[in-house]
Structures are given as C-alpha cells and as structure tokens.
C-alpha positions in Angstrom: 0.0 0.0 0.0 1.4 3.4 -0.9 2.4 5.6 2.0 1.8 9.4 1.9 3.7 11.7 4.2 4.7 15.3 4.6 8.4 15.9 4.9 10.1 19.1 5.9 13.1 20.9 4.3 14.2 24.0 6.2 10.7 24.2 7.6 9.0 24.0 4.3 6.6 21.1 3.5 7.4 18.6 0.8 4.6 16.2 -0.1 5.9 12.7 -0.9 4.4 9.4 -1.8 6.0 6.0 -1.2 5.4 3.2 -3.7 5.9 -0.2 -2.3 6.1 -2.0 -5.6 8.8 0.2 -6.9 10.3 0.8 -3.4 10.9 4.5 -4.0 9.6 8.0 -3.0 7.7 10.3 -5.4 7.9 14.0 -4.5 5.6 16.8 -5.3 7.3 18.9 -8.0 5.5 22.1 -7.2 6.7 21.8 -3.5 10.3 21.3 -4.7 10.1 24.2 -7.0 8.8 26.4 -4.2 11.7 25.3 -2.0 14.4 25.8 -4.6 13.1 29.1 -6.1 11.7 30.6 -2.9 9.1 32.0 -5.3 5.7 33.3 -4.0 4.2 31.9 -7.2 5.9 28.5 -7.7 3.0 27.2 -9.9 3.8 29.9 -12.6 7.5 29.1 -12.3 6.9 25.4 -12.8 4.4 26.0 -15.6 7.1 28.0 -17.5 9.8 25.5 -16.8 7.6 22.6 -17.8 6.9 24.2 -21.1 10.6 24.7 -21.7 11.4 21.1 -20.8 8.7 19.9 -23.1 9.9 22.0 -26.0 13.5 20.7 -25.5 12.2 17.1 -25.4 13.8 16.8 -22.0 13.8 13.3 -20.4 12.8 15.0 -17.1 9.5 16.1 -18.6 8.8 12.6 -19.9 9.3 11.1 -16.4 6.9 13.4 -14.6 3.9 11.4 -13.3 0.6 12.4 -11.9 -0.3 11.2 -8.4 -3.1 12.3 -6.1 -1.7 14.2 -3.1 -3.4 15.9 -0.2 -3.9 19.7 -0.6 -4.2 22.3 2.2 -8.0 21.8 2.2 -7.5 18.1 3.1 -8.7 16.8 -0.3 -6.7 14.9 -2.9 -5.8 16.3 -6.3 -3.7 15.1 -9.2 -0.2 16.5 -8.6 2.9 16.5 -10.8 5.4 14.2 -9.0 8.8 12.7 -9.7 11.1 10.0 -8.3 14.4 10.8 -6.7 16.4 10.4 -9.8 14.1 12.7 -11.8 14.1 15.3 -9.0 17.9 15.4 -9.1 17.8 16.1 -12.8 15.2 18.7 -12.3 17.3 20.5 -9.7 20.0 21.0 -12.5 17.4 23.1 -14.4 16.8 25.4 -11.4 19.6 27.7 -10.3 19.4 27.9 -6.5 21.6 28.1 -3.4 19.4 25.4 -1.9 20.3 22.9 -4.6 23.2 21.1 -2.8 21.5 21.0 0.7 18.4 19.7 -1.0 20.3 16.9 -2.7 21.7 15.8 0.7 18.2 16.0 2.1 16.9 13.8 -0.7 19.6 11.2 0.0 18.8 11.1 3.7 15.0 10.8 3.2 15.5 7.9 0.7 17.9 6.1 3.0 15.7 6.3 6.0 12.7 4.9 4.2 14.7 1.9 2.8 16.0 1.3 6.4 12.4 1.3 7.7 11.3 -1.1 4.9 14.0 -3.6 5.9 13.3 -3.1 9.6 9.9 -1.6 10.5 11.0 -1.3 14.1 13.1 1.7 13.0 10.0 3.6 11.9 8.3 2.8 15.3 11.4 4.0 17.2 11.5 7.2 15.2 7.8 7.9 15.9 8.4 7.1 19.6 11.2 9.7 19.8 9.1 12.4 18.0 6.2 11.9 20.3 8.4 11.9 23.4 10.0 15.2 22.2 6.6 16.7 21.8 5.8 15.9 25.4 3.3 13.0 25.1 3.2 10.4 27.9 4.6 6.9 27.3 1.1 5.4 28.1 -0.5 7.6 25.4 2.4 6.9 22.9 1.9 3.1 23.3 -1.8 3.5 22.5 -1.0 5.8 19.5 1.6 3.4 18.0 -0.9 0.5 18.3 -3.5 2.7 16.6 -1.2 3.2 13.7 -0.8 -0.6 13.3 -4.6 -1.1 13.5 -5.2 1.6 10.9 -2.8 0.0 8.5 -4.5 -3.4 8.9 -7.8 -1.6 8.0 -6.5 0.2 5.0 -4.8 -3.0 3.7 -8.2 -4.7 4.0 -9.9 -1.9 2.2 -7.4 -2.1 -0.6 -7.8 -5.8 -0.9 -11.6 -5.3 -1.2 -11.1 -2.8 -4.1 -11.7 0.4 -2.2 -9.8 3.3 -3.7 -7.2 5.2 -1.7 -7.9 8.9 -1.2 -11.5 10.0 -1.2 -13.0 6.6 -0.7 -10.7 5.9 2.3 -11.7 9.3 3.7 -15.4 8.6 3.3 -15.2 5.2 5.0 -13.1 6.8 7.8 -15.8 9.4 8.2 -18.5 6.7 8.5 -16.6 4.9 11.2 -15.9 8.1 13.1 -19.5 9.3 13.0 -20.8 5.9 14.0 -18.7 5.7 17.1 -18.1 9.3 18.1 -21.4 10.8 16.9 -19.5 13.4 14.9 -18.0 13.5 11.4 -14.2 13.9 11.3 -14.6 17.6 10.5 -17.0 18.2 13.4 -14.7 16.2 15.7 -11.7 18.4 14.7 -13.8 21.5 15.1 -14.8 20.4 18.6 -11.1 20.1 19.5 -10.2 23.4 17.8 -8.0 21.7 15.2 -7.2 22.8 11.7 -4.4 20.9 10.0 -3.4 19.0 13.1 -3.9 15.2 13.3 -7.1 14.3 15.0 -5.6 11.1 16.5 -2.7 13.0 17.9 -5.2 15.0 19.8 -7.3 12.2 21.2 -7.4 11.2 24.9 -6.4 7.6 25.8 -10.1 6.6 25.9 -10.9 8.2 22.6 -8.0 6.4 21.0 -9.1 3.1 22.5 -12.6 3.4 21.1 -11.3 4.5 17.7 -9.1 1.4 17.6 -12.0 -0.8 18.6 -14.1 0.7 15.8 -11.4 0.2 13.2 -10.5 -3.3 14.5 -14.2 -4.5 14.4 -14.6 -3.0 10.9 -11.5 -4.9 9.7 -12.8 -8.2 11.2 -16.3 -7.9 9.7 -14.8 -7.0 6.3 -12.5 -10.1 6.4 -15.5 -12.2 7.3 -17.9 -10.9 4.6 -15.3 -10.1 1.9 -17.2 -7.2 0.3 -16.6 -6.1 -3.2 -15.8 -2.5 -3.6 -16.8 0.8 -1.9 -20.6 0.6 -1.3 -20.7 -2.7 0.8 -17.5 -1.6 2.6 -19.3 1.6 3.6 -22.1 -0.4 5.2 -19.5 -2.4 7.2 -17.7 0.7 8.2 -20.9 2.0 9.7 -21.5 -1.3 11.5 -18.0 -1.5 12.9 -18.1 2.1 14.2 -21.6 1.5 15.6 -20.3 -1.3 17.9 -17.7 1.0 19.3 -20.4 3.7 19.5 -22.5 1.4 21.7 -19.4 0.9 24.0 -19.0 4.7 24.2 -22.6 5.1 25.3 -22.3 2.5 28.0 -19.1 4.1 29.3 -20.8 7.5 29.4 -23.7 6.0 31.3 -21.5 4.3 33.9 -19.1 7.3 34.4 -21.6 10.1 33.8 -19.0 11.8 31.7 -18.6 12.5 27.9 -16.0 10.4 26.2 -15.6 12.7 23.2 -14.4 16.0 24.5 -12.8 19.3 23.5 -9.5 18.2 25.0 -6.6 18.3 22.6 -2.8 17.9 23.0 -2.3 21.5 24.1 -4.9 21.4 26.8 -3.9 18.0 28.0 -0.3 19.0 28.2 -1.2 22.2 30.0 -3.1 20.2 32.6 -0.2 17.8 33.1 2.3 20.7 33.6 -0.1 22.4 36.1 -0.4 19.2 38.1 3.4 18.8 38.0 
C-alpha cells in the first residue's frame, strides 16, 4: 500500500508518496520548485519550466507522473510528481543556493525509508522519539503506535476489497468516526479546535481506544464478509463504528462523563504541567 507523508526541508513542506512495488519515493514537483526558487508563485515558475522542458524534449519532462496528493484543504488532487532520480535532474534546471543541501536531504530521506522497509521497528522507534520530544506520555504513545498498526490493517483490508485510496478511504473513515463518536471527522476536529493537526494525535487515551475498537471491528467484519468495492464496505464501516459507539454510550452511562471532549494535546499537556 502506498504511503503518503509530509516531509520538511528547512521548515517547508514537501509532499511525498512511497510506492511499495517500486520501493521509492515520489515527491511533489511544485513543492520542490517552491523550496528551490523561494518564489511566491511556484506554480507559474513550474508551468514555464515545464513548457521549456517539453519544447526541449527533456527526459525530465517525460518522467513526470501524476499522483493524487493531499492539498491544504484536506482533499486529494492530481499533482505533478517525480522520483528521486528525476528530481535530481530537475534540480539542475533550477539555479538555486538550496540545490546542494536539497540533494543531501533527498539522499537522507530515501535512505531512512529503505531502512524502515527492511526493519519496520526503526519507523516505530523514530515515531516514539518524536512523540516523546513533543511531550506525550509513554502510556499515550503506546496507544498511538498501536492505533497506527490497526489503521494499517484496516487500509490494507480496504485495498484488498477494491476500495480506492484517497477520497473513498476518507469517506469510510468518516463513516466509522460518525458511528462511534457521533461526529463527522470535520466536526470532531472543530470540537477540538484543530485545523491541519492530526485528530488522532489530539485524542485522549479513551478516545484512541474506542477509535481502535471501531477500526478493528470494521476490519474483522470485512474479512468475514469479503465485500466487493466501496458501497458494501461503507455499510461495514458504519457497523464497525456502531459497535464502538455502543461501547462509548455504555461508558458514558457508567461514568456520567462524555468520552468525546474538547481536550486536545495542548490542553492535556497544559493540565499535566499544572499538576506537575
């Protein structure tokens, strides 16, 4: 299953897409152009450069591919992308003081991913260190890392059943979230005053546990029924989320407290520091 991530070069975001079959990263060309040119209108710069490369019959132009990558609005759109070799050739067409440091960055990014493919524990250890540096508790981190594993099992199952990555994954996730939490993903993020931040990174332990339950149950039902495509998978997503939703309601009745709250990482961390 392809992996999509946001990497940072000197504080600027570079969208990238890992292809397991080819075992290589594809990077958003427009993001790279923005970093190298430091232009406020990188789309125009890339449009002009692309026309020039096409007219010259450049091999770089021929190797540009179109992949759906997430935009600032959270939706996926076709984006010009290139593998590491093509990016290195593209850099030669853009005079920039950032060229050499960017080449080193590319090499490091590629090496880290190959390491993680050979030994997945390295990826887990890197994630652990990042969360610790941010101030999360080890108890929460353990839950979060487990949630990542469960999420991957679910998306692997969806892929097996013919569900398309991107918008269909997002819709099914929304079905699960609404069924267990009583809110759409967007409403949930609004409740926690989040914009681009990860919803899961701002869940309490209990919220994470119920979200994991919802996704685990959805995966198990799907494996049992073996649905074909998006529509039957959507029904299963709602069922799986509903089981966790019933658990949430029982917990709320027993504790007389809401499970889904406004708490986010900032407020939770502030409370922890105050108690300390």
